[in-house]
C-alpha positions, 0 to 999 in steps of 0.5 A: 737798243740795249737791254738797259735802254728802256730803263734809262728812257723811263728814268729820263722821263721820270726826271723830266716829269719831276723837274717840270712839276717843280718848275710848274709849282714855282711858276704858279707861286710866282704868278700869285705874287707876294702879298702882305698878311696881318694877324697873330703868330701862334704856335700850334703843335710843332707848327707856327700859323698866322691867325687872322681874327677878322676872317677867322682863317689860319695859314701855316708859315713855312719858316718856323725858325723865323716865326718862333721869335714872334709867337704871341705877337701881332705881326706882318708877314710878307710872302706868297700864299699857296692856296691849295695847301693854305701855306704861306711861303715867308719872305719877311716877318716883323712885329706889327703895330696893334689895332689900338694904335692903327684904329686910334683917332686922338692922342694926348702929349705928355712930357714926363721927366722933362727938365732942361733940354727935355723941355723941347720935346713936347713943342717939337712933337706937337709941330711934327704931329700937326704937320702929319695931321693923322691924329687929333691932339687933345688938351685933356688926356681923359678923351684921348685914344693914346698917350704919347709920352716923351721922357728922359727916363725909360717908361716904367709902365706906371702911367695909370698907377703912379701919382705925381711926376717921375721921382727918378733923377734925369740925365738928359742923354736919351730921348724916349718916346712911348705910346701908351694905352690911357686906360691900362698904361700898357706900352704899345710902342716905344723907341729912343734916340741917344743924341744928348741934351742939345738935340732933344727936339731933333730926336723927338722929330725923328722918333715921330718920323719913325713911328709915322713911317711904320704906321703908314707902311703897315696900312699899305697893302703894297708888298713892294713898298713894305719890302723896300721900307723893311729892308732899308730901315735903320737899327733904331731901337723899337720895343713892343709889348711882350 
């Protein structure tokens, strides 16, 4: 054996040991499997963490570039937790529906600025919601947990403060749906369809479908279901509170 042989042997042994360690770590994470985590995405120093207020636990997120755009949001994270370090290896982050929506039991339907073709929105929404049977649809807004607003105009945030109907002119090209907190007027969720005045009913049903899928996805703890639905979702516009 040459004088350099022991050195080469030690180097090979070290490299094999490092590779084995990396593979073992990867296999350990893989064995834990992906999970769905929910909580507030917060910036702490230069890091981003997911804070679960219910369990009072915070996990560091290993993808600060992904997490940065959701700082301050209540989010859903699909990833793998390294229990030894409290680090979540992130696959996906998406804005989540706030608890005000997920815990709601009753809603009130309000068709605002609904002349001509927009008048079809309320009956179409009622039909879709009764078929879903997720919320009690009330005739009095004062007892509702949420207000579902359909309109030909974007929501101006004035459900609580405005006195009377929307004074803005309506051009029925876009069907808007917003879910509003009846006490504060806060916009909790919103989306739209630019399908014209002839397809208001169809647009309304599709908006209800989009919201239903998101709510059911969020209340599911199946990571495969969450991942499949998230990656297959279309490009429809969704808005969340800032």
